[in-house]
C-alpha positions in Angstrom: 12.3 31.3 -41.2 12.0 29.1 -44.3 13.8 25.8 -44.8 16.2 27.4 -47.4 17.6 29.6 -44.6 19.2 26.4 -43.3 21.1 25.8 -46.6 24.9 26.0 -46.7 27.3 26.8 -49.6 28.8 23.3 -49.5 28.6 21.2 -52.7 26.3 18.2 -52.1 28.1 14.9 -53.0 25.4 12.4 -52.2 24.5 10.1 -55.1 21.9 11.7 -57.3 18.5 10.5 -56.2 19.7 9.4 -52.7 16.9 9.4 -50.1 19.3 11.3 -47.8 18.2 14.4 -49.7 14.7 13.9 -48.5 15.8 13.4 -44.9 17.8 16.6 -45.1 14.8 18.4 -46.4 12.6 16.9 -43.8 14.8 18.1 -40.9 15.1 21.6 -42.5 11.3 21.9 -42.7 10.9 20.5 -39.2 13.3 23.0 -37.7 11.9 25.9 -39.6 8.4 25.2 -38.5 9.4 24.7 -34.9 11.2 28.1 -35.0 8.2 29.8 -36.5 5.9 28.2 -33.9 8.2 29.7 -31.2 9.0 26.2 -29.8 12.8 26.2 -30.4 15.6 28.7 -31.1 17.9 27.8 -34.0 20.9 29.4 -32.1 20.3 26.9 -29.3 20.0 23.9 -31.7 23.1 21.6 -32.0 23.6 18.7 -34.5 26.1 15.9 -33.9 26.9 13.4 -36.7 28.9 10.3 -37.0 30.8 8.7 -39.9 29.0 7.6 -43.1 26.8 9.0 -45.8 24.4 10.4 -43.2 27.3 12.5 -41.7 27.3 14.9 -44.5 24.2 16.4 -42.9 26.9 18.3 -40.9 28.0 20.0 -44.2 24.5 20.7 -45.6 22.6 22.0 -42.5 23.4 25.5 -41.4 23.2 25.1 -37.6 25.9 24.7 -35.0 27.3 21.2 -35.5 29.9 18.7 -34.3 31.4 16.1 -36.6 31.9 13.0 -34.4 33.6 9.7 -35.0 32.2 6.3 -35.9 29.7 5.1 -33.3 30.2 8.0 -30.9 27.3 10.3 -31.8 25.5 9.8 -28.6 28.3 10.2 -26.0 29.3 13.4 -27.9 25.8 14.6 -27.9 25.4 13.8 -24.2 28.5 15.7 -23.3 27.2 18.8 -25.1 23.8 18.5 -23.3 25.4 18.1 -19.9 27.6 21.2 -20.6 24.5 23.3 -21.5 21.2 21.7 -20.6 19.3 24.5 -22.4 20.4 23.3 -25.8 18.3 21.2 -28.2 20.7 18.4 -29.2 20.1 16.3 -32.3 22.1 13.3 -33.3 22.3 11.8 -36.8 23.8 8.4 -37.3 23.7 5.5 -39.7 22.7 1.9 -39.0 26.3 0.7 -39.0 27.4 3.8 -37.0 24.6 3.4 -34.4 23.9 -0.3 -34.2 27.4 -1.7 -34.6 30.2 0.5 -33.0 27.6 2.6 -31.2 25.2 0.0 -29.9 26.3 0.2 -26.2 25.8 4.0 -26.3 22.4 3.5 -27.9 21.2 1.1 -25.3 22.3 3.1 -22.3 20.9 6.4 -23.7 17.6 4.6 -24.0 17.9 3.3 -20.5 19.0 6.6 -19.0 16.4 8.6 -20.9 18.8 11.3 -21.8 17.2 14.4 -23.3 18.6 13.8 -26.8 17.0 13.2 -30.2 18.6 10.4 -32.3 17.8 10.1 -36.0 19.2 7.0 -37.7 19.6 6.8 -41.5 19.0 3.0 -41.9 19.7 1.7 -45.3 20.8 -1.7 -43.9 24.2 -1.5 -45.4 27.6 0.2 -45.0 27.1 2.3 -48.1 30.0 4.8 -47.8 32.5 1.8 -47.8 30.7 0.2 -50.7 28.3 -2.4 -49.5 29.3 -4.3 -46.4 26.6 -5.8 -44.0 25.5 -4.0 -40.9 23.6 -5.3 -37.9 20.3 -4.5 -39.6 21.2 -6.2 -42.9 18.8 -9.0 -43.8 19.6 -12.7 -43.8 20.6 -13.7 -47.3 22.2 -10.4 -48.4 25.2 -10.7 -50.6 27.6 -7.8 -50.3 31.3 -6.9 -50.9 32.4 -8.5 -47.6 29.8 -11.3 -47.6 30.0 -13.0 -51.0 28.5 -16.2 -49.5 25.6 -14.1 -48.1 24.7 -13.0 -44.5 23.6 -16.0 -42.5 22.1 -14.3 -39.4 18.8 -12.6 -38.9 19.1 -8.8 -38.3 18.7 -6.7 -35.2 15.3 -5.1 -34.8 16.2 -1.6 -33.5 12.6 -0.6 -32.8 12.1 -3.6 -30.4 15.6 -3.0 -28.9 14.8 0.6 -28.1 11.5 -0.3 -26.5 12.9 -3.0 -24.2 15.9 -0.7 -23.4 13.3 1.8 -22.0 13.5 4.6 -24.6 10.6 7.0 -23.9 10.0 7.9 -27.6 10.3 5.3 -30.3 9.4 5.9 -34.0 10.1 4.8 -37.5 10.0 7.0 -40.6 10.4 6.4 -44.3 12.6 8.8 -46.2 10.4 8.6 -49.3 7.4 9.9 -47.3 9.0 13.2 -46.4 6.0 15.0 -45.0 5.2 12.2 -42.6 8.8 12.0 -41.6 9.0 15.7 -41.0 6.0 15.5 -38.6 7.7 12.6 -36.7 10.9 14.6 -36.4 9.0 17.6 -35.0 7.3 15.4 -32.3 10.7 13.8 -31.5 12.4 17.2 -31.1 9.7 18.4 -28.7 9.7 15.2 -26.6 11.3 15.6 -23.2 13.5 12.6 -23.0 15.4 10.2 -25.3 13.6 10.3 -28.7 14.7 7.7 -31.3 13.6 7.6 -34.9 14.7 4.8 -37.2 14.5 6.1 -40.7 14.2 3.7 -43.6 16.6 5.1 -46.2 17.2 2.7 -49.1 20.7 2.9 -50.7 19.9 3.1 -54.4 23.4 1.9 -55.3 24.1 -1.0 -52.9 20.8 -1.9 -51.4 17.7 -0.7 -53.3 14.7 -1.7 -51.2 12.4 1.0 -52.5 10.0 -1.4 -54.4 9.5 -3.5 -51.2 8.9 -0.5 -49.0 6.6 1.2 -51.5 4.4 -1.9 -51.5 4.6 -2.8 -47.8 4.9 0.3 -45.6 1.8 1.6 -43.9 1.2 4.5 -41.4 0.2 3.7 -37.8 -3.2 5.3 -37.4 -4.9 7.1 -34.5 -6.2 3.8 -33.1 -2.7 2.9 -32.1 -2.1 3.7 -28.4 1.4 5.3 -28.2 1.2 5.0 -24.4 0.8 1.2 -24.5 4.1 -0.5 -24.3 2.8 -4.0 -25.2 1.0 -2.6 -28.3 4.1 -0.8 -29.3 6.2 -4.0 -29.0 3.7 -6.0 -31.0 3.8 -3.5 -33.8 7.6 -3.5 -33.7 7.6 -7.2 -34.3 5.4 -7.1 -37.4 8.6 -6.7 -39.5 11.9 -8.5 -38.8 14.0 -6.3 -41.2 14.1 -9.1 -43.8 12.7 -9.2 -47.3 12.0 -12.9 -47.8 8.3 -12.7 -47.3 5.6 -10.0 -47.7 5.6 -8.4 -44.3 3.8 -5.1 -43.6 6.0 -2.4 -42.2 4.5 0.1 -39.8 5.8 3.7 -39.8 5.0 6.4 -37.3 5.3 6.8 -33.5 5.2 3.4 -31.8 5.7 4.6 -28.2 5.7 7.9 -26.4 5.6 8.4 -22.7 7.3 10.9 -20.4 9.4 9.5 -17.5 12.2 11.0 -15.3 15.2 12.2 -17.2 18.8 11.1 -16.7 19.7 12.4 -13.2 22.8 14.2 -14.6 20.5 16.6 -16.5 18.9 18.3 -13.5 17.7 21.9 -14.4 20.3 24.6 -14.0 20.0 28.3 -14.0 23.2 28.6 -16.0 25.3 26.4 -18.2 28.2 25.0 -16.2 30.8 27.2 -17.9 29.1 30.4 -16.8 28.8 29.5 -13.1 31.2 31.5 -10.9 33.0 29.1 -8.6 34.9 30.1 -5.5 37.8 27.7 -5.4 40.2 27.6 -2.4 43.3 26.7 -4.4 45.7 26.8 -1.4 43.6 24.3 0.4 43.3 22.0 -2.6 47.1 22.2 -3.2 47.7 21.7 0.5 45.8 18.4 0.5 48.4 17.0 -1.9 51.5 18.0 0.1 
C-alpha cells in the first residue's frame, strides 16, 4: 500500500496552505506503513470525526468512517469499539470539539483507558466559525466573539490527560510531518487510550507558525516515557500562551500499559455475530 491509495475523489476545501493537509498526509503515511508492516488491516480500521475543519478528514481519507457531532467523537468511537473489539478505531477532533463540548468524554476515556486513539487538531481557535476562542486559546487573544480579549489562561490538555490517567500522551506539530507520522504510528499500536495533541496553526484566524518554528523542540531519548512525574514536568513547560518565550516539547510524553476498560474484554466474535438462544415466551411471560 502507498499513501495515495487512501485518497478519495472529494474536492478538498481546506484553505490553501492549511496545516490540516500535513496532518492528513501524516495519517495516510502512518496507516500505509502499518499495513505494509503487517501490523493493521485497513479493512478493520475505522475513523470517527467531529465537527470543525478537522472533520473533513472524513471526506479525504478512504477508510470506513463515521461523521459524528460536535464533542461526541469519543462516545461514538467507544460504541464502535464495544460492538467490534477487533477494530482499530481512530478519533479526530478539534480543540473546541474535544476540550469544550467533549471535555467530559475526553477525561473519562483517559480514566477508563479505552482502546481508542484520539488525534486532536489544536489551532487554539474555532476556525470553521471564523475565530472564536476555545478552551486552549491563550490569554489576551482578540477574536470575533472576544473583542475585549480573552481574560483567562487556557487549558493544558497534555497535563489534563496525564492526571486523568491516559496511558499514552503525546504532542505533535503539523509542520513537522515526519515526526508526527511516527507519533501517530506509536499511538495506533498502543494498547489503551492514546492521545495526541497536534499543534495545527490556523493561518487565517490564528497564525502561530512563527512562534512554534522558533520554540518547539523534540523530546529526546533521555526522556523517560514511563516516568509520570517527568512527563508532567515536561507538560508544564508550556502553558499554551504566547506572551513569553517558552520552549514547547513535542513527542511522546508518557507511555505505559495498564488494564483496559473492563467493557472491552476480548471476545471470539463481535457481538452482532454471536448466536443467542433467547427464550422469548419466558421473557414475555415475566411482563404479564
